[in-house]
N, C-alpha and C positions, 0 to 999 in steps of 0.2 A: 618218516619224521615223528610220527606219534610214538613209535617205540623208543626213540631217543629221548623224547620229552618224558615218557614214563620212566625210563631208566634214570634220567637226571633227577626226577622227583624221588625215586627210591634212594639214590645216593645222597640227596639233600637230607632225607629222613634218617639215614644211617649216621650222617654227620651230626644231626641234632641229638640222636640217641647217645652217640659217643661223648658229646659234651656233658651229658648227665652221668656218664659212667666213671667209675674210679680210674685214676690214671696210674696207679701203682702196680698194676698187673702187666708185666712185660709180655706175657703170652697174648693177652687181650690187645695190647698196643700193636704187636707184630701182626696179629690177625687183621686188625683194622687197616693197618698200612698196606698189607697185601691185597685186601679187598678193594681199597681205593685205587691202588696201583693197577689192578686188573681192569677196573672201570676206565681209568684214564687211558690205558693202552687200547681198550676195545673201542672207545668212541672218542674221537677228537672233533667236537662240534665246530662248525664253521659259521661265522657271522653272515647275515644277509649283506648284500652290497650297501644298503642304507646304514646298517649298524656299523659296518666296517668304515664307512665314510665318517660317521659321527665319532667313532673311536680315534681315527686318524686326526681329525680336526681338534678334538679335545687334547689328545696327546701332544700334538704340535704346539698348541697354545700353552701347555704346561711344561714344554720341553722334556717330555717323557717318551720312552720307547712305546709305540703303539702295540707292539707284541706283548708288553707287560699288561696293558689294559685288556687286551684280548684274553690273556691267560687268566686274569682275575674274573672277567665276565664268564668265560667258559666254565670255570670252577665254581663260581657263585650261582649262576642261573642256567648254564648251558645255552646262553643266548636267547632265553625266553623272557621277553619284556613283562609278562604277566606273572612271573614267579613270585611266590610269597612263602616265606619260611614259617614254621610253627611259632617262632619267637617274634615274628612280625617284620622281618627284613623284607624289603620290597624291590621289585624290578630287576633290571639286568645286573646291576652291581650290588644288589641286596643291601640297600641302605636302610638302616633303622630309622624310624620316623623322626626321632630327635636329631639324629645326624643329618638327615635330609633337610629338615627345617633350618638347621644351623648353616647349611650350605646354600640356602635360598631355593631349594627344590620344592616347588609347590605340588607337583604331580610326579611322584616317584615311578609311576608306570609309563611316563612319557620317556621314550628312549633318549631323546636329546638331553632332557633335564637330568635324567639319572646318570648317564655317562659323564656329562659335564660335572655334576656334583661329585660323583665317585672318583673321577680323575683328579679333581682339585683336592679331595680328601687324601687320596694316595700320595699326591705331590707333597702335601703338608706332612704326612707321615714320613716320607723319604727325607725331608728336611729335618724333622724332629730326630730321626735316627741316623743322621750323618751320611745319608745316601745309601745305607745298607738295605738292599732289596729284601733280603731275608727277614730282617727285623721289621721293615715296613709292611711286608706281606703278613707276618705274624700279628702285627698290631691291627691290620685291617680285619683279621679274623677274631682275635682274642681281646683286642683293645690295647691302646697304647700304655695304659697303667700296668697291665700284666707283663708287657715286654720290658718296661722300666723296672718293675719289681724283680724280675728274674734276670735282668741285664742281658736279655737275648730272647730266643724263642722259648715261651713258657713250656713247662713239662706236661702239657695237655696232649693226649694222644691225637685228638681231632685237629688241633692246631699244628702239631708236627707233621701229620699226614697232609694237611692243607698246604703248608709251606712247601713241602716236597713236591706235591702235585702241581702247584702253581709254577715253581721253578722249572719242572720238567715241561709243562705246557708252554712256558715262555720260550724255551729252546726250540720247541716244535713250531710255534708261531713265528719266531724269528726266521727259521729256515724257510717256512712257507712264504714269508714276505720277500725273501731273497730270490725266489724263483721268478 
């Protein structure tokens, strides 16, 4: 389990570096996409029973597919409730402090509060973008203003890879839930 946590920390750091890198280099973008794809295929983290229960309850309350929430959490924190990014995102769903506060999340490291807040935020993004999972996931990563500005997934390598990874994870978590 420690290896998975270390690997997820490395992937989070790569994503942070990619956010700072120029997005006009297609070779760079392709390399990032391949590296993140390899990570996604190599490790498909699983939630603890308690986290899975919290995800299911929050998803049900917001009328969302719990597999979508699992896919977001897997890609954001690898199901690590104590995750913190270098830009300050916190907890399972990597909520930024201002976003967490706006959602009434007083302790972003509390799994119940974090999942509930992140699920409500994702639900709002889905409503804002007409139910488009791709756009809502892009907005979760890059912000709704960037998605509105580009009228779709922004041309940021990190965001494009993130959307692709979340969608792929969504399919895997859906399949797991059907078993």
